[in-house]
N, C-alpha and C positions, 0 to 999 in steps of 0.2 A: 454343291450337290454332288455325291460321288457317282462316278461313272459306272456303267453296267459292268465293266471288267471287274469292278470291286468285289462283286459277288462270285465271279468265276475263280478267282485265285484261291478261294477257300477250299478247293478241292484238288487233290493231286490227280496227275495224269493216270494213276492206276485205278482210281475210283470210276465207277460208271456215271454218266451224266444223269442228273436228276430229270425224272419225266413228269414229276408233279411235286408240289410244295410239301416239305416234310412235317406236316401238321400231326400231332397226336390225334387219336380217335376223338371226336366230338359227340359227346353224349347228350341225350336229352336233359339229364340233370344239370349239366353245365350251362345249357341255354336257359333252363329255369332259374338258376342262381343269379344269372345276369339280368332277370327281370326285375324292374324297379319294385314290384310288390313284394318280392322276397328280401331284397337287400336293403330296402328303405327302413325297415323295422330294426335292423342291426346298426345302421349308420344314421339314425335320425338326427342326431345332435351335430353332425358334420355336414349335413346337406342343407340346401336353402329350403326355405319354408314351402311345403307342398302338402296337398291333400289327395287322396286317392278315393275314387268312386268305383265300387264294383259294378260291372256292366252286365246287364241282363241278356239273356238270349234274343230277346226282340230287338234291342239295340244293336247287337252285333248283326242281326239280319239287316237292319236299316244301313249299317255301314257297308255291308257287302252288296247291297243292292245297287242296280244301275241308276244312273241320273242322280240329280241333287235336288231334293225337295226339303225346304226348310220350314219348320214350324212358324205359324203366323204370330203367336202370342209374344215372341221377342224378335221384332223385325230387324234386319241387317242395318249397319251403321248407315246414317244418311248419305254419307259420302260415297257409298257403294251404289253405283248406277248400273244396274242390270237390265239389259233389254231382253226382249223375248226369244231372240235367237241364241242366247247364251247357254241354255240348257239348264239353268238354275231357277227354281221356282219356289215361291212361297205358298203355303196352303190357302192363302187369301187370293192367289192369282187365279183367274178365270181362264178357261181355254176359249179358243175360237170356234168350237164345235157348236152344233145347233141347240144342243140341250145346256150349254153353259154350266156344266157341272163343276163344281169346286174341287180342287185338289185336296183330299183329306189331309188332316194334321197328323203327320207321322209321330209326333210326340205323345199322341194319345195311346199309343202301343207301349211306351215306356215312360210313364209319368214321373215315376220315382227317380229315375235318372235325370230327367229334365230338371226337376225340382232341385235335386242335389247340385247340378251344375249352376243354377241361379243363385243358390245360397252360398256355394262356394266361391264364386266370383265376387260376391258381396263381401264376404269375409276376408278375402285377400285383397281388399282395397280397390275392387273394381277392375283389376288388370291381371291376366294370367296368361301362361304359355302352356299349351297342352302337349301330351305325348301318350302313346299306349305303354304297354309292358316294356318294350325295347326302343321303340323309334319315335322320333319327334317329326311332324310333317314340314320339315325344311324344305322340300322339294315344292311345296305348294303355296309357298309365300307370294308367288306371282298372282294369285287370284285373290289375295287379300287387299282391302282398300288400303292398309297401311304398308303393304310390301314387307310385312314381318310376320312373326308368329303370336305377337301380342293380340290377345282377345279381350273384349269387354263384353260381350254378350254371348249367350249359348249359340246362336246362328253363326257368330264367328268362329267358335269351336268346330261346329259340324261342317261348315264350309271348309276348313283347312282338312279335317279328317277325311272328308268324302273326297276330296281332290288329290290325295297324296298316294303315290305308289310305295312309299316307305310304310305307311300304315296297312296297305293291302299286304305287303310282305310279312308283317306281324300276324295278320289274320289268316293267311293262307300258306305262309312257307316258313314258319317259325322253326320247324324242326328238319328242314331240308339239309341233307347230307350228314344227318346224325346217325350214330351207332348205337348198339344196346348198351345199357349201363352195366358196369362190371360189379358183380354182386360182392366179391370179396375185396373191394376198395370203396367203402362207404365214404360219404362226404364228411368233412370236418364238421364237428358239432358246434352249434352256437348257441348263446343264451336264450335267443328268442325263437329258435326253431327246434322242435323235438325230432327225434329220428322217425317217429310215426309220420310227421308232417312231410319231412324231406323224403321219405320212402313213397308217400301218397302222391306228391308232386312229381316224382320222377318216374312213376310207373308208367308203363308202356300205354295202357288204356285210358289214362286219366285225361280229361280236357283241361285246356289251359285257363286258369282263372284271370280273365282279362279285366284289367282296370284302366280307367282313365285318370291320368295324372294331371293335376292342374298346380303349377307351380306359380308362385307369386313373381311377377315381373320384377326383375333386377333393374332399378333405374340406373342410367348411365353405365351400363355394362362395358367394361374395358375388354374388348375382344382380344387384345394383344397379350393379355395375361391369362389366357386360357391355354392349358397344356394337356396333352395325350401322353400316358405313362404306360409302358409295357412291361408285364411282369411274367418271368419265366422261372419256374421251380421255386417260387415264393423269394425271388430276388428281383429287385427293380433293374431292368436291364438298360433301357433307354427311355428318353423323354423327348418330345418335339412340341413345338407350338402348333396350335389348332388353326389360327388365322393365317392363311398363306399369303401374308404380305410382310414386307421388310419394315422393321421399325428400329431406328437408328439407336435407341436407348437400351435396347434388350442386352447386347453383349456385355456390358458392365454389370448388369443384374444377375448374370448367370450363376456365379457362385452362391449368392443368396438364394436364388430360386431353386437350385439344386438341393442345398441343404434343407430348405423348408419342405420341399416335396418328399425328400428321402426321409426325413424325420417324421413327417406325416405317415407315410407309407409304413415305416417300422413299428410306430405306435399304434396305428389305427387299423390297418389292413393286413399286414403281413401275415398274422397267425390267426385272424379271424374270419377271412373269406374262405368259403369252403374248398375252392379249388386253387391249385398251385399256379396255374397259368390263366391270365386274364388281362384285360386292358382297362385302365380307369382314366377318367377325365377330371381335372381339377381346375379351380379358379381361385386366383391369389390378387384380391383387390389392392392390397397394400404390400410392396415389395420391400419389407424391412424386417428387422428381427422380431417384430410383434405382429408380422402379418399372419393372417389367419388363412388356413387352406381349406377350401369348401370342396367337398366331393360332388361332382356334378353327375357322372354317370359310370356304369361299369358295363364294359362291353365283352362279348365272348372272344376267346383266343381262337379266331376263325377267320377265313378269307373274307367273309362278309364285312368284317371291321376294316374300315380304311385305315392303313398305316401311314397316310398322310406323307410326311417328309422322308419316310423310309420305303423300303419294299419289304414284303413279307419274307422272300428269300434272305434278305440281309438280316431281319430280325430273328428268324429261326436259325440261321448258322452263325449268328453273333457269338464270339467267345464268352465263356464264363466271366463273371465279375471278379475284380480283384477286391477282397475285403475292404470296406470303407475305413479310412484312417484319418481323413481330413477334420481338422478342428472346426469349431463353429466359426463362420466368417465373421471378420470384424466389421459389423455394420452400426456400431453405437453411434459413430459420428456421421453417418449418412443421413441426409434428408432427402427423400424421394417425393417430388411433386409431379404428378401426371395430370394431364387435361381430362376432365369428365365429359368429352364430347361424344356424340353418338357415332362418329366414324373413327377418331383417334388415329389419323393417318400420319403422314410424314411430318406434320407440324409438331409432333409429340416431342417433349424436352425433359431433360432431367437436370436438376440443379443439386450440387453437392457441396457440403462445407469443405470436403477434401478435393484437392485438384487431381484429376484423373488423366492419365496419358493414354486412355483408351480412344482408339480410332478404328478407321475401317480396317487396317491391316491386322489388328488384334482379333478380329471376328473369327479367323481361321484357328486360333489356338484356344478360344474360349470353352469350347465344347470339352476338351480332354485334359486341360492342364491341372484340374482338381482331382482327378480320379473318379472313381464310382461311376454311375451309369452315364452313358454318353447323352449329351444335351444338344440337340439339333435345332437350330433356328434358321429362318430364311435370310439368306445374306443379301448384300446389296446388288451383287451381279448374278444372283440366281434367277432363272426364268420364271419361278414361282413367285417372285416379287412383282411381276407385271401381268397380273391375271385379269385386268379390268376388262379385256376384250373378250373374254370367255366367262360369262356369268355361271355361278355354281349351280349344278343341278339343271342346266338348260336342256338337257335331253329329256327331262321329264315333262317338259311343257308341250311336247307333241305326242300324238298317239303313237304306240309302240310300233304299228305297221310302217309308219313314216320313217321312224328311226331305222327299222331294219332294212328298209328299202335304201334309205342314204348310206348305209354301211356297204352296199354292194356298189357304190358309185353311180355315175351318170346312168348306165344301163339299168341298175335297179330301179332308179326314180322313173325312168321311162316306162319300164314295165308296170310300175305301180300306177302312174298316171293312166295308162292304157286300161288297165283293169277297173280303175275308178271311173273312167268314162263309160265303160260298158255298164257298170252297176246303175249310173244316174241314167242312162239312156233307157235301160230296162225298167227303172222306176218311172220315168216320165211317160213311156210307152203304155204301162200298165194304168196310170192315173187318167191318160186320155182315153183308154177303152172303158174305164168306170164311168167317166162323165157321159 
C-alpha cells in the first residue's frame, strides 16, 4: 500500500496546502443519477436480475419510525430466536400489560408494497438481496439469522431495512453536502430518460422517488472478483478489488481483468452515463476472454463513497491517463478454474495450460506494467490482508452515543457510564413512586 507521503509529493512547495479534498461541486442531479431506479433502466441488460418496487409514503413512515414491528402474516425464519428483550416484535406478540392489546399489523398501512414484496420474492426463486435507491443494509447483517443480506421472506427484508444506518442515510441525508444544479450544464441525454424527466428529478423541491430494489441472490458469489472503478472526466482512472483480502491468484489475472473492465466501460458507460465523474462496481465471475462483466452499482463521486484501497486525495490528484494502446491479452490458451465456495479464501487456486512464472515478487509490478488505469489489489504483506480481527461495519452494531463516547477514550466512556447510571436511577425512582 502507498504511504501517506505519496499524496504529499504531488504538490510543490509554492502551492498552499490543501485544507479540504478538492471535489467538484456535488449536485442533487448527480446523486439522483446514481440512484438505482434511474440508471437501472439504462443498463438493465448488463445488471443482474432485479425488480424495483415503488415505496408509498406510509411505508417510508414505517421505515423511519422507532422500534422494529414485523407483520404477522409472514413470520421470521424459524431459526431466528428473538426474545422479549430484543426490541423486535411481530404483530401477533402480546404485551405484558393488563389489557393484553395486540400490536397492530404494520403492513395494513401499506398492503400493496407488502404484496409486491411477497410476489417478487417468489418470482426470483425465493431468495433476494434488498437495497434502497443507493445503499444496501450491509451494516445490519449481524441481526439476520443467516448473518448475510439474503432474504427469503418479507420480514427478513423489513428486519434488515429497519436495522440499517445505511438505509437511514438514504432516507434522511441523501442530499447532504449538495450544491445547486447549474442550469447551463444540463445532464447528458439518454435513450430512457427525457429532458423533462431529468429536470423534474433534479429540481430543488421534488421529493425522492424511493424504490425497494430486490435482486435475485447470486449463488456462490466469488467476492474476490468484485471490483470498484473510478471514472474522472469520462476516463477510467483506477480500479481496485472490493473484498479486502489477499488472493494469491489475482496478480496473474490482472491483464485480463483490466482489459475486460476497460472494454466494458468504453462500450457501455463512457458516453451513456449523464455525469463525467462517478464510481461503479462490477463483478466478473469468469476471468477469461469470454468473461462477462456485470454492473453491480453506480456510486456518487463524493466522499461518502468508500475509496477502499485508495484515498480520495490520491484519486482526486492522480495524473491524467496515457491513452490506451495495449492489445487484447492473449488468453486463448488460459483455463481458469476457481472454487465456487462461499468464502473463497486462501485455498483459491488457478490451473493454466501455460506455465507461469508469476510469484509473490511480481505482485508489485502487476498494477502498472500494462499501462491504462492503475489496478490495485491487496498484496500478501498488506495490513488489509489480515482484517479478520476487525469485523466490517462493527461500529454500526452499537448505539451512536456509545461509539461517540468511545472516540473520546477512557474518560469519555466513564462520563457516559455516569450519565447512564443517573438515567437508570431516576427511572427506578419514578417507577417506585408510581407503585
